[in-house]
N, C-alpha and C positions, 0 to 999 in steps of 0.2 A: 658517305659520312655527312651527317647534318651540319657539323661545324664548318665544313668546306663550303656549304651553301649559306654560311653566316646566319644560321638559325639562332634566334635569341634564346630560346629555351635550352638548346644544346650548349650555348655559351654559358648560361647560368649554371647548368649542371657541371660544366668544366670548372668554373670558378668555385663552386661548392665542393667538388671532389679534390681540387688541387690547391685551393686558397691557403689553407694552413701550411701545407708543405712548402709552397712557394714562399710564403711570408717567413717561415722559420729558417729556410735556407738563406734568404736574403738577409734576415736579421742576424744570423750567425756570421755572415761576412761583414755586414755594415756595422753591427753592434749599436745601432741607434734606432729606436722604435719608429719615430716619425719618418725618418729617411727610408726605413724598410717598408713602411706602409706605402709611401710614394712610389718606390721602385717596384713593389709588388703590383701596384696598379699599372705601372708602365709595362710590366711583364704581360699582363693579361690584355692590355691594349695591343701590344706587339703580336701576341698570339692571335688575337682577333683579326688584325690587319694582314698578317702574313700566313694565315691558315692555308691559303692556296699553295704555299711552298712546301707544306708538310707532305712527306712521302708516305703513301698508304701502308707500305710494309714496315715502317718504323714504329717504335713504341711512342705513343703520345706523351707518356710521362717523361721519357728521356728528352724529348724535344722541348717540353715545357721547362724541365730543370736546366737544360742548356741555355735557354733564353734567360732564365732567372739568374744563373751564375754570370752570364755575359753582362746583363744589365747591372748587376751589383758591382762587378769589376769596373765597368764603364763609369759608374757613379764615383767609385774611389779615385779613378784616374782624373776625373773632372774636378773632384774636390782637391786633389793634390796639385793640379794646375792652378786652382784658385789660391791655394796656400802659397805657391811659388810667386804668383802675381801679387799676393798680399804682402810678401816680403819685398818684392822689387818696387812696387808702386810708391811706398814712402821714400825710397831712395831718389825718386824722380819728382818728389813733391806732390804726389797724388795720394789721396787717402782712400782706403776701402775698408769697410767693416767686414770681418770674417765671422762665420758661424762659430759659436762656441760649442765644441764637441768633445771636451775632455771630461765630462761627467762620467762617473763609474757606470759600466754597463752590466746589467743583470738580465740574463736570459730568462724568459718566463717559465721555462721548464725546470728550473733549478730550485730545490727546496731551500727554505729560509736559512738553515744553519750552514749551508754551503755557498751563500751569496758572495762572501768576500773571496773565497777561493775561486769561484766562478768568474768574478770580475778580473782577477789576476790572470787566470787562464785565457779568457777572451781577449784581454789586452795583449797577451803574448801572441795569440793566434792572429791578431790584426797586424802584427809585425812580420808575419811570414810572407815570403814572395807569393804573388798572386796564385800561381798554379798549386803550390803547396797548401795555401789557405783554402782554395776551392776544394781540393781533394780531401783535406782534413775535415772541413765542415760537412761535406757530403757523406763521407764515410763514418766519422766519429759522432757527429751531432745528429745527422739525419738517418744514420744507420744503413746507408746504401752499401751494397756489395762492391768489391773492386771492379767487377765486370760492369756493373751499372754506372759507377763513377767513370770508368774508361769510356763508356759509350757517351756519357754526357759531355765530357771534356774533349772527346774525339782523339783519344790517345790509346795506345795499347795498354793492356792490363799490367805489363811489366813496367811501363812508365809510371802508372798510378802507384804501384808498389814502391818504386824508387822515390817518387815524390812524397809518399807517406813516411817512408823511412827517414828521409831528410827533414820532413816536418817534425817528426818525433824527436830527432836528434837536436834540432834547433830549439824546440820547446823544452827539452830536458836541460839543455845548456842554459837557457834563459831563466828557467824556473827552478833550477837546482838549489840555489841559495835560498829562495823564498820558502821552499818546502822543507829545507833543513831547519830554518828558523821557526816555521809555523807548524811543523809536524804534519 
């Protein structure tokens, strides 16, 4: 495999083939375009640096998706740590400016008349626990099968099914009133 030899052309082909998928997956989880662009770049840097660890028999797409989901979730965890620090620092007389990230999110694949509903849905998706969020985005937004999602998150298909059921239940509970009001 030319990627394992860190061939530049092979790497460009990989970015070309997987760039949109990685960006859309990360964007679905992070819901912030600039952050998704940064994390997508980190994903490909990680792929390039750790290609030697890729096992020949595995699917490259699964490995790349796994890195994308991991990097996106790491970004969220780091951001949440900053928020907690941002809450605590003023208590100790230290000031820190936090990134403003509460602007409405609109996924680029959503048609204009569904923008508001999309923003509400993605806001609810962002509230899901990490594993539910990752499964939901990979399956419902990216269109991957249960088996593909299971391979990416390294869990059995039955666990993916369970996570998706719980994700749907949570989303229905949180969004029920909104959809009753807005049809």
